[in-house]
C-alpha positions as CSV (number, residue, x, y, z in Angstrom):
1,R,14.0,20.9,4.7
2,R,12.3,23.2,6.9
3,E,12.8,26.7,7.6
4,S,11.8,29.0,10.7
5,S,7.9,29.0,11.4
6,E,7.5,32.3,9.1
7,G,9.9,31.2,6.4
8,K,8.8,31.2,2.7
9,G,9.6,28.5,0.4
10,K,13.2,29.4,-1.5
11,S,16.3,27.8,-2.6
12,V,19.2,27.3,-0.4
13,S,22.9,25.8,-1.7
14,S,24.6,22.6,-0.1
15,S,27.8,23.5,1.6
16,K,29.5,20.8,-0.7
17,G,28.4,22.3,-3.8
18,N,26.0,24.1,-5.7
19,T,23.1,22.0,-5.7
20,A,20.0,24.0,-4.7
21,A,17.4,22.6,-2.6
22,A,14.0,23.8,-1.9
23,S,13.6,25.4,1.8
24,F,9.9,25.4,3.4
25,G,8.6,27.1,6.4
26,F,6.7,25.4,9.1
27,R,3.2,26.8,8.1
28,E,3.9,25.8,4.8
29,L,4.7,22.3,5.3
30,A,1.7,22.1,7.6
31,A,-0.7,23.6,4.9
32,A,1.0,20.7,2.2
33,T,0.5,17.9,4.7
34,R,-2.9,19.2,5.7
35,G,-1.9,19.4,9.1
36,F,0.4,16.7,9.3
37,K,-2.5,14.1,9.1
38,E,-1.3,10.5,9.8
39,V,-3.0,9.6,6.2
40,N,0.3,11.7,4.7
41,L,2.5,9.9,6.8
42,I,5.1,7.9,4.8
43,G,7.6,6.5,7.5
44,E,9.0,7.1,10.5
45,G,12.9,6.3,11.9
46,G,15.2,7.7,14.2
47,F,15.5,10.8,12.2
48,G,11.9,11.5,12.5
49,R,8.9,11.1,10.3
50,V,8.5,11.8,6.8
51,Y,5.3,13.1,5.1
52,K,4.1,13.3,1.8
53,G,2.8,16.7,0.9
54,H,1.5,18.9,-2.0
55,P,2.8,22.7,-1.8
56,S,0.2,25.3,-2.5
57,Q,1.2,26.5,-5.6
58,D,0.1,26.2,-8.9
59,K,2.3,24.0,-11.1
60,E,2.0,22.6,-14.7
61,P,1.1,18.9,-15.0
62,L,3.9,16.7,-16.0
63,S,4.2,16.8,-19.7
64,W,4.2,13.6,-21.8
65,S,7.9,14.1,-22.7
66,A,8.7,14.5,-18.9
67,R,6.6,11.5,-18.1
68,M,8.8,9.2,-20.8
69,K,12.0,10.7,-19.3
70,I,11.3,9.5,-16.0
71,A,10.0,6.2,-17.2
72,V,13.5,5.8,-19.0
73,G,15.7,6.8,-16.3
74,A,13.6,4.8,-13.9
75,A,14.1,1.5,-16.3
76,R,17.9,2.2,-16.8
77,G,18.4,2.1,-12.9
78,L,16.3,-1.2,-12.7
79,E,18.7,-2.5,-15.8
80,Y,21.8,-1.5,-13.9
81,L,20.6,-3.6,-10.9
82,H,19.3,-6.5,-13.2
83,C,21.9,-6.5,-15.7
84,K,25.3,-4.9,-14.5
85,A,25.3,-5.8,-11.0
86,D,27.1,-9.1,-10.2
87,P,25.3,-11.0,-8.8
88,P,22.2,-9.3,-9.9
89,V,19.6,-7.3,-7.5
90,I,16.1,-7.5,-7.1
91,Y,15.0,-4.1,-5.9
92,R,11.7,-5.7,-4.2
93,D,10.2,-2.2,-3.5
94,L,10.0,-0.5,-7.0
95,K,7.2,2.2,-6.5
96,S,6.6,5.8,-7.7
97,A,7.2,7.0,-4.0
98,N,10.9,5.4,-4.1
99,I,11.8,7.5,-7.2
100,L,13.4,10.9,-6.6
101,L,13.3,13.3,-9.3
102,D,15.6,16.3,-9.7
103,N,14.6,19.8,-11.0
104,E,15.1,18.4,-14.5
105,F,13.0,15.5,-13.9
106,N,16.1,13.0,-13.9
107,P,15.1,10.2,-11.7
108,K,17.0,8.3,-9.1
109,L,16.1,5.1,-7.6
110,S,15.9,5.1,-3.7
111,D,15.6,3.3,-0.5
112,F,16.8,-0.3,-1.1
113,G,16.0,-1.7,2.1
114,L,14.0,-4.5,0.9
115,A,16.7,-5.4,-2.1
116,K,17.8,-9.0,-2.4
117,L,20.7,-10.7,-4.5
118,G,18.8,-12.2,-7.3
119,P,19.3,-16.1,-8.2
120,V,22.4,-17.3,-9.5
121,G,23.5,-20.4,-11.1
122,D,20.7,-22.9,-11.9
123,N,18.6,-21.3,-9.5
124,T,15.4,-19.5,-10.8
125,H,14.3,-17.7,-7.9
126,V,15.0,-16.5,-4.5
127,S,12.8,-17.6,-1.8
128,T,11.9,-14.9,0.7
129,R,9.3,-13.4,3.2
130,V,6.7,-11.7,1.1
131,M,7.4,-7.8,1.5
132,G,6.8,-4.6,-0.4
133,T,3.8,-2.3,-1.3
134,Y,0.5,-3.7,-1.9
135,G,-0.5,-2.5,-5.5
136,Y,3.2,-3.1,-7.0
137,C,3.9,-6.4,-5.8
138,A,3.9,-9.2,-8.5
139,P,0.9,-11.5,-8.1
140,E,3.1,-14.6,-8.0
141,Y,5.5,-13.3,-5.5
142,A,2.8,-12.4,-3.3
143,M,1.2,-15.8,-3.1
144,S,4.3,-17.9,-3.0
145,G,7.3,-15.7,-1.7
146,K,9.0,-16.8,-4.9
147,L,11.3,-13.6,-5.9
148,T,12.7,-13.3,-9.4
149,L,14.1,-10.5,-11.6
150,K,10.5,-10.7,-13.4
151,S,8.8,-9.3,-9.9
152,D,10.6,-6.2,-10.8
153,I,9.3,-6.0,-14.2
154,Y,6.0,-6.2,-12.9
155,S,6.4,-3.4,-10.5
156,F,7.7,-1.1,-13.2
157,G,4.6,-1.9,-15.1
158,V,2.7,-0.5,-12.2
159,V,4.9,2.7,-12.2
160,L,4.5,3.2,-15.9
161,L,0.6,2.9,-15.6
162,E,0.6,5.6,-12.8
163,L,2.6,7.8,-15.3
164,I,0.4,7.4,-18.2
165,T,-3.1,7.4,-16.3
166,G,-2.0,10.0,-13.7
167,R,-3.7,7.5,-11.0
168,R,-2.4,5.9,-7.8
169,A,-1.7,2.4,-7.7
170,I,-4.2,2.1,-5.1
171,D,-6.9,4.8,-4.3
172,A,-9.3,4.1,-1.8
173,C,-11.1,7.3,-2.6
174,R,-12.0,6.3,-6.0
175,K,-15.5,4.5,-6.6
176,P,-15.1,0.5,-6.3
177,G,-13.7,-0.9,-9.3
178,E,-11.4,1.8,-9.9
179,Q,-9.3,1.7,-6.6
180,N,-6.8,-0.8,-7.9
181,L,-5.1,0.4,-10.9
182,V,-4.0,-2.7,-12.3
183,S,-7.6,-4.4,-12.2
184,W,-9.2,-1.2,-13.5
185,S,-6.7,-1.2,-16.7
186,R,-6.8,-4.4,-17.6
187,P,-10.1,-4.2,-19.5
188,Y,-8.7,-1.5,-21.8
189,F,-5.4,-3.5,-22.6
190,S,-7.5,-5.7,-25.2
191,D,-8.7,-2.8,-27.1
192,R,-6.5,-0.2,-28.4
193,R,-9.3,2.1,-29.2
194,K,-9.9,2.5,-25.7
195,F,-6.1,3.6,-25.0
196,V,-7.1,7.1,-25.1
197,H,-9.8,6.7,-22.2
198,M,-6.7,5.6,-19.6
199,V,-4.7,8.9,-20.3
200,D,-4.1,11.4,-17.6
201,P,-6.8,14.1,-18.3
202,L,-4.2,16.7,-17.3
203,L,-2.4,15.9,-20.3
204,Q,-5.5,17.7,-22.1
205,G,-4.7,15.4,-25.3
206,N,-1.3,16.9,-25.5
207,F,0.5,13.6,-26.4
208,P,1.5,11.8,-29.6
209,L,-0.8,8.8,-30.1
210,R,1.2,6.4,-31.6
211,C,3.4,6.8,-28.8
212,L,0.9,6.1,-26.3
213,H,-0.3,3.0,-28.3
214,Q,3.2,1.8,-27.7
215,A,3.6,2.8,-24.2
216,I,0.3,1.2,-23.1
217,A,1.5,-1.9,-24.9
218,I,4.8,-2.0,-23.0
219,T,2.8,-1.7,-20.0
220,A,0.8,-4.7,-20.4
221,M,3.7,-6.8,-21.2
222,C,5.0,-5.8,-18.2
223,L,2.0,-6.6,-16.2
224,Q,1.2,-10.1,-17.6
225,E,0.5,-12.5,-14.8
226,Q,2.9,-15.1,-16.3
227,P,6.2,-13.7,-15.3
228,K,8.0,-15.5,-18.3
229,F,5.8,-13.5,-20.6
230,R,7.1,-10.2,-19.0
231,P,10.0,-8.6,-21.0
232,L,13.4,-8.4,-20.0
233,I,14.5,-4.8,-18.7
234,G,16.9,-4.3,-21.3
235,D,14.2,-4.3,-24.0
236,I,12.0,-2.2,-22.0
237,V,14.7,0.3,-21.9
238,V,15.6,0.3,-25.6
239,A,11.7,0.4,-26.3
240,L,11.3,3.7,-23.9
241,E,14.3,5.2,-25.3
242,Y,12.6,5.3,-28.8
243,L,9.7,6.6,-27.3
244,A,11.4,9.5,-25.3
245,S,13.2,10.5,-28.3
246,Q,10.1,11.1,-30.5
247,S,8.9,14.5,-31.0
248,I,5.2,15.4,-30.4
249,P,4.1,16.1,-34.0
250,E,0.3,15.2,-33.4
251,V,-2.0,16.4,-30.8
252,H,-5.0,14.0,-30.0
253,R,-8.0,15.8,-28.7
254,H,-10.5,13.4,-27.1
255,G,-13.8,14.9,-26.7
256,G,-16.0,14.4,-23.9
257,R,-13.4,14.9,-21.2
258,S,-14.3,16.1,-17.8
259,P,-12.2,19.3,-16.8
260,P,-8.8,19.0,-15.6
261,Q,-8.7,17.9,-11.8
262,Q,-5.7,18.2,-9.3
263,P,-2.8,15.5,-10.0
264,S,-3.7,11.9,-8.5
265,S,-0.1,10.5,-8.7
266,E,2.9,12.0,-7.2
267,M,6.7,11.4,-7.5
268,D,8.5,12.3,-4.8
269,R,11.0,15.4,-5.8
270,N,14.4,15.3,-4.9
């Protein structure tokens, strides 16, 4: 929401309830979007343009617990689409930008414009024109147009990888070999001793090492190139709920890390 050109960011209440929403002035929005640069343009419709931006205020990076909470909530939303909707629904555009967060980091899935009804009866897939977001699309869907529930599982694996690493799915600002998050991560999956090298440095070692290993193992299964080897969303929910319920008794300090940088991954705050 935008205030007057001189307005400072503040909280406003909805006329339909007590839900508070942040209000920003034009100058704050211009600064957050770097002058409304095209690179920050998310989309455009009849209502106007939507930009992504970073408000200029110091904030703590997302804790490990908050990241697991987001992962569990997003997985539950996907579980509803896959297991409770009748017929099942394939999201087809699961990505971090479509996960909205409230002030307590409770996630909600949004933007179902590309969603498709899933296969029913003896059908194993839905044939459709390839759509979605580069970096999140399952490889078999991108190549054949055959869409399945497991296509969403791959996309969820990319989101989970973003939460763990603090990196974007596709980041052209990184050096060659690191621009595609999944491609960069695959060599690490085969050696758990290297898992700590994948973690977002902004966590500064504040994560339970055992939970990290399990979270990356779940991620690697979601990102299997063969759809049949990817887990069902119900199994993912159970596994992530367990991880989210764990306290953080141990702190892993990995030496040789560079100083914390600005977060490179973002989730849209509701």
